[in-house]
N, C-alpha and C positions, 0 to 999 in steps of 0.2 A: 504494500500500500504506500502511496506517495501522498504526503500532506503538503499543501502549499497555503500560504496566507493571502489575505486580501491584497496587500501591497504588491506581492509578486505577480498575481494575475492582473492587477490594475496596470502595472508597469508594462507587461506584455501587450495588453490591449492598447495602451497609449502609444507604445513604440510601433506596433503594427499599423495603427491608424495613421500615424505620422509618416511612416514609410509608404503607405498607400496614398498619401497626400489627400486624406479625407479630413475636412474640417470637423471640429467637434459638433457644431450645430447640425451638419449633415449626418454624421454618425448617430447622433441622438435621434434624429428623425427616423433613420433606418431601424433603430432599436425601439422606437416609440416611447422614448423617455425624454426628459428635459436635458438640455446641455449641462445644467447645474448638477443634475443627478449623475450624468456621465463623468463629470469632473470628480465627484465624490467616489465613484467606483474606480476611476483611474488612479486616484491618489491613495486608494486603499482605506479611505475613511469609512466606507460602507460596504457591507457584504453584497455581492451581486446575486440577485435572485435567479433561480433556475430558469424561469421564463425568459429573462433577458439573455442568459447564456445560450439558450436554445435559439433565440433570434440571431444572436451574434454568429453562432456556428452556421445557421441556415444561410445568412447573408454571405458568409465567407465561402461556403460551398457554391452558392449561386454565382459569385464573382469569379471563382476559379473555373466554373463551367463555361462562363461567357468567354473568359480569356482562352480557354482550351479550344473552344469553337473557333475563335479568331485565328489561332495558330493552325488549325486543321485546314482552314480555308485559304491560307497563304499558299501560293504556287511554289512547288518545290523545284529546285534547280536540277537540271539533268545531272546524272551521275558523273559524267566526264568533266563538268565545270567545277567540281569540288576541289 
């Protein structure tokens, strides 16, 4: 069993949001929470409810699916051009 605390998960959420260049207000809309509440989760001041984590993972998988579809649609170079 692995135990992690609020601040660890919050830091990971914050870093991944910043890496994806998603503003806090936009991320909060995706998660259907207020930006202030997201800030409290990211700073580790408040425990993240399971429902919010589910929406977070759902959105992450949806974004990866979209990116994957974009890569599949890109034309491949012929073998001899590599």
